[in-house]
N, C-alpha and C positions, 0 to 999 in steps of 0.2 A: 879796719878792713884788711884783707890779705892783699898780697902783692898784685895778684890778678885783678882784683877789684880796683885797686889804686891806679893801675896803668889805664883801664878803661876810663875811670874817672878823670885822670890827668889828660887823656886824649880829648875827652868831651869839653874840658875846661879850656884847653889851648885851641881847639878847633872853633869854639864859639866866641873866644875873646877878639874884641875889636883893638884892644890895647895890650901891650905886655902885661903879664900877671906876675906880681912880685912873689918872691920865694915865701915871704910871710903869709900871704894870701893862700898859697898852695899848701903850706904846712896846716893851716887852718882847715881848709876844705878836705884835705886828704887825711887828717888826723894822724900826722907823723912828724918825725924830726927833720930838721934842716938838711942833715946828711942824707937821709932817705929820699928827700925830694931831688936832690942833685943825682943820686944813684938812678932813681926812676927816670929822670930826664935824659941821663947818658944812655940808659937802656932803650928808651923810646927813640932817641936819635940814632944810636949806633947799631942796635940789633934789628929794630923794627923799621929803620930808614924813614922816620918821621921828619918832617921839614922843621925842626925845632931851630929857632934862632933867638938870641938875646944873651944876657949875662946876669950876674947875681945882683947887680945894682939897678938896673933898669927893669928886670923882670924877663919873663919868657912869653913867647907865642909862636904860632905857625907862621911860615913865610906866607905873605898875602897872596902871592900868585900860585901857591902850591896848596893852600888850606883846603880849598874846596874839593880838589882832586884826591887828596890823601885820606885812606882809611886803613884801619888796623888790617893787617894781613888775615886772610881767611883761616889760616892755621895759627890761632892765637889761643893757646891752652895754658892752664895752670902748670906748675912744676910737676904735680902728681900726675897730671894727664900726660905731660911729655915723657915722663919716666915710663908710664904704662905703654905708651906708644913705642918708645924706643926698645923696651923689654920685649914686646911683641915682635918687632923686627928682628931682634937677635934670636929669639926662639924660632922664628922661621928659618933663619940662616943655620940654625943647629939641628933642625929636624929633617934636613934633606930638601928643603924647599929652595934650592939654589936659584932656581928662575925667579921666583918672587923675590928672593932676597937682592938679586942684582937690579931688579926693577926699582926696589925701594931704596937702594943705596944712596941716591941723591937726597931723598927724604931724610934718610938717617944723618946725613952730614948737616943738613939744616937743622934738625932737631938737636944734635949735639952742640951746634953753635948757640942756639937759643939757651940750652941748659947752662952752658958755660957762662953766658952772660947774665942769665937770670938767677941761677943758683950758686955762682961764683965757683964752679968745679972745672977741672980741665978735661975730665974724662968720667965715664959712667962705668962702675965696677961690674962689668958683664961677667967676669970670671967668677963672681960669687954666685952665679946662676949656673946650674948644670942641666942640660937636657940630652938624654941618651937616646937616640933613635932606635926603634925596635921593628925590625924586619921591613924596613922601607925598600922600595924598589927603585932602580934607576930608570929614567926615562929620556927620551930625546927632547932637548930643549927646544928645537924648532918646532917639533910636533906639539909640545905643551903650549908653546905661544900661540900657534895656529888654532888649537883647541879653545884656549881663553879668549882669543879674539873673536872667534865665530860665536861663542856664548854671549859675550858682551855686545857685539855689533849686530847680533840677531841675522846672521848670515848662515847658509848652508856650508857643510864642510864635508869634504872628500878625502878618503884615507884608505890605506891598506891596514886590515886587521888579522892579527894571528892569535887565535883563541888559545889560551893556555891549555885547555882541556884536550884539544885535538891537534894543536899545532898547525891547523889548516889556515892558510892565507886567503882572505877574501877581500874584495874591494866593496867599500861601503860609501853611500852618500846618505847623509843624515841632516836633520834639523836639530841642533843642539838645544836643550832645555835649560840644563843646569850642570855644574860641576860639583862633585861631592868628594870631600876629603875624609876618608874612613880608614881607621887604623894605619895611619902613616902612609896612605897610598891614596892617589887621585882616580876618580871614576867620572866618566861622561855619561849623563843620562840624556838620550836623544831619541827622536823619531826617526826610525830607520825606513827610508823611502823604499828600499828594495823588498823589505819583508813587511812593510806597511804595519808597523807596530812600534811600540816603545821598547827601548833596549838600553842596557847599561854596558859600558865599555870600559876596560881598565886602560888607563892613559898610557901606562907604559908598554902596552901591546899594540899601540897606535903608531903607524909609521907613514911617511911621505904624506903628511896632512897638508892640506892646502885649503884656504878659505875661498868658496864659491860665490860669486857676485850674483847670488840669487837669494832673496829674502827667505828667512827660515820659517817653517810652519809652527805656529805657536799652538801648543797643546795646553788645555786648561791646567791650572796647577793642581786642582782637585784630582783630575785624572792621572797627572804624573805621580801624585802622591799615593794614589790608589794602587796603581800598577807597580810602582817602584820603591814606594817608601812605607807600605802598610804592613809588610811581613818582616821577617827576621833578617837583619843584616843587609849587606849589599846584594846578596842573591834573593832579591824580593820579587813580589808579585802578589796577586790576590791571595790571601791566606787560604790555604787548603785544610788546616787544621790546627789544634792546639796540642802543645807537647806539655807534659807533666814530669818535672824532674825533682827528685828528693836528694838533697845534700846532707851529709853527716853533720853532726853538732859542731865539729871542728871547723868544717868549711862554711857553716851557716854564718859565721861572723863576718865573713868576707862577702859571700853572695848576697846577704840581706842588704848591703850598701851598694851593690852593682847595679848599673842601668843596662838591661839587656834589651829591652823593647819598651816603646812608649805606652803599649797596653798590657805590659806584664802585670801578673798577679802574684803576690808572695804571701806566705804566712808561716809563722813558726809553729811546729807540731809540738805536742805535749812533751815528746822526749828530747826536745832540744834541737831536732833536725829541722831543716827548712825546705818547704815546698815551693817550687816555682813554676808558674805556667806562662807560656809564651806562644803567640801565634807564628806559624812558619808556613812557607810554601815549598822551598827546596831544602832538604834536610842537611845537605853537605856542610855548611858552615856551622849550623846547630850542633851537629855531631862533633865537630872539631872542638867547639867550646866545651861541650859536656865532657868529652874525653880528656880535655885538659886537666880536669880534676881527678882524673884516674878513679881509684876505689872510693873517693869521697862523693860521688855522683852516681845516681841510678836513674835511668829513664824509666817511668812507670807506664806511660802510654803516650801515644798510641802503640799497639802491639807491633806494628810494622817498623816504627822507628826504633822500638826496643830491639827487635831482631836485627836490624841494620847495625846497631852498636855492638851487639853481641858478634855479629860477623867480622866487624873491623878489629875487635879485640882478639878473636881467635886468629885472624890473619897477622896481627902484630905479634901475638905469642908465637906462631909458627916460626917467626924470624930468629927465634932464640932456642929453637929445638936442634 
């Protein structure tokens, strides 16, 4: 058995023992060496704070007055799981999630302590993993905390919102439904009480946010998904149509492996090009993604989307005349 299984088995043996259990018996039950038994006992006592008492001659057991009360900590994971959790925390800290990183800092310290005791290492080589943020936005930590608290506590949220498209500041009171992390940025999906409908808000454009001591209105998950998750990207809503894009044979090698939408349809054409079909409601973000491929992408239909792409390309070209 691996160490995770041994520690659990050792805990059960000591907890159920009416008399001290000898090291020889523990070796037999745990199917390990004498040295391993002592290491596991030390880990159980020192890292997991188990009430282990005894010595190598008389055997070991849990202190009688503590045995019934002690259980293994809720966060009791294998080395692989600890590594994965610690890696996730480091990834958060390196992708601009400073707020979440600071909240998880005590957990990181606990995990590092468990790893040091369990795996015999002094530190985890996080520098071997690189994460390079891409176009992440800065946001106010206080507002982020208020948004997250309102989502989790199911309370209404009041804030000032400055839309990036118009730079107009408005006051909103909403019932938060969920937070979405999309393309290195955070968004709030919520029921807007003033506009009586579901809306998505960029968290970096939320200011002076405060949790209101009023229960949030719960919108059915299916309705939220239909309104805000059914179409393309974060500019979502009920799909108004499907876009057909054809990519060159060179770009096809990348596009065929990309996830653009849960309902996307793709196929290779006889000449090696790749045809992609995706639903969309607002064309803005879809156009940005298509134009990212430059001459390797062509919008086939609908005609109105094709004309929008043409207009954007002509406008961009005019900057170089």
